[in-house]
C-alpha positions as CSV (number, residue, x, y, z in Angstrom):
1,M,0.0,0.0,0.0
2,K,1.3,3.4,-0.9
3,T,2.0,5.7,2.0
4,Y,2.0,9.5,1.6
5,T,4.5,11.7,3.2
6,Q,3.5,15.0,4.6
7,K,5.3,16.8,1.7
8,S,3.4,14.8,-0.9
9,F,0.1,15.4,0.8
10,F,0.6,19.2,0.8
11,S,1.8,19.2,-2.8
12,M,-1.3,17.1,-3.8
13,F,-3.5,19.5,-1.8
14,A,-1.9,22.5,-3.5
15,V,-2.6,21.0,-6.9
16,R,-6.2,20.3,-5.9
17,W,-6.5,23.9,-4.6
18,F,-5.2,25.3,-7.9
19,V,-7.5,23.1,-10.0
20,C,-10.6,24.0,-7.8
21,S,-9.7,27.7,-8.1
22,V,-9.3,27.6,-11.8
23,G,-12.6,25.6,-12.1
24,L,-14.4,28.2,-10.0
25,W,-13.0,31.0,-12.1
26,I,-14.1,29.3,-15.3
27,A,-17.6,28.5,-13.9
28,A,-18.0,32.1,-12.7
29,S,-17.0,33.4,-16.2
30,L,-19.4,31.1,-17.9
31,F,-22.4,31.6,-15.5
32,Q,-22.1,35.3,-14.7
33,H,-25.8,35.5,-13.9
34,A,-25.7,32.7,-11.3
35,I,-22.3,33.1,-9.7
36,S,-21.0,36.2,-8.0
37,Y,-17.5,36.5,-6.7
38,Q,-17.1,40.3,-6.4
39,D,-14.5,40.3,-9.3
40,S,-11.8,39.5,-6.8
41,L,-9.0,37.0,-7.2
42,I,-8.8,36.6,-3.4
43,V,-12.4,35.4,-3.3
44,I,-11.7,32.8,-6.0
45,L,-8.5,31.6,-4.2
46,V,-10.2,31.3,-0.8
47,G,-13.2,29.7,-2.4
48,G,-10.9,27.2,-4.1
49,A,-9.3,26.4,-0.8
50,V,-12.6,25.8,0.9
51,L,-13.8,23.7,-2.1
52,A,-10.5,21.7,-2.0
53,L,-11.0,21.0,1.7
54,L,-14.6,19.9,1.2
55,N,-13.6,17.6,-1.6
56,T,-10.9,16.1,0.6
57,L,-13.0,15.6,3.7
58,V,-16.7,15.5,2.8
59,R,-16.9,14.2,-0.8
60,P,-15.7,10.6,-0.1
61,L,-18.6,10.2,2.4
62,L,-21.1,11.6,-0.1
63,V,-19.9,9.3,-2.8
64,L,-20.2,6.3,-0.4
65,I,-23.7,7.3,0.6
66,S,-24.9,8.0,-3.0
67,M,-23.3,4.8,-4.4
68,P,-26.7,3.3,-5.5
69,A,-27.6,6.5,-7.4
70,L,-24.1,6.5,-9.0
71,L,-24.4,2.9,-10.1
72,I,-27.9,3.3,-11.5
73,S,-27.0,6.5,-13.4
74,L,-23.6,5.0,-14.6
75,G,-21.7,7.8,-12.8
76,L,-23.8,10.7,-14.1
77,F,-25.0,11.5,-10.6
78,M,-21.4,12.7,-9.9
79,V,-22.4,15.9,-11.7
80,V,-25.1,16.4,-9.0
81,L,-22.5,15.8,-6.3
82,N,-20.1,18.3,-7.8
83,G,-22.8,20.9,-7.9
84,L,-23.7,20.1,-4.3
85,M,-20.1,20.6,-3.2
86,V,-20.0,24.1,-4.9
87,V,-23.3,25.1,-3.3
88,L,-22.1,23.9,0.1
89,M,-18.9,25.9,-0.4
90,S,-20.9,29.0,-1.2
91,H,-22.9,28.6,2.0
92,M,-19.7,28.3,4.1
93,Y,-17.9,31.2,2.3
94,K,-20.4,34.0,1.9
95,S,-18.3,36.1,-0.5
96,F,-18.7,33.5,-3.2
97,Q,-22.4,33.4,-4.0
98,V,-24.2,30.8,-6.1
99,T,-27.9,31.2,-7.0
């Protein structure tokens, strides 16, 4: 079994944080009417950090709970889980608003 060192964990989290931040920025650019981030890069970066934390801690539990729906939909229910994670992040971090 592969063990992760502390350095590799933080580098993996940094990559996840970067990818989440870029994804939030792209989503905010595409859906300007539904996502508000006050045109601030700091809001995107903090939102990306919160989303990366949620994806690390909460998402595995949600995937486990929703396994029947994922199997029936052949994985398409994962889109719903991704949207749920973004909405949960927007409730935790009020500067990034999703309607």
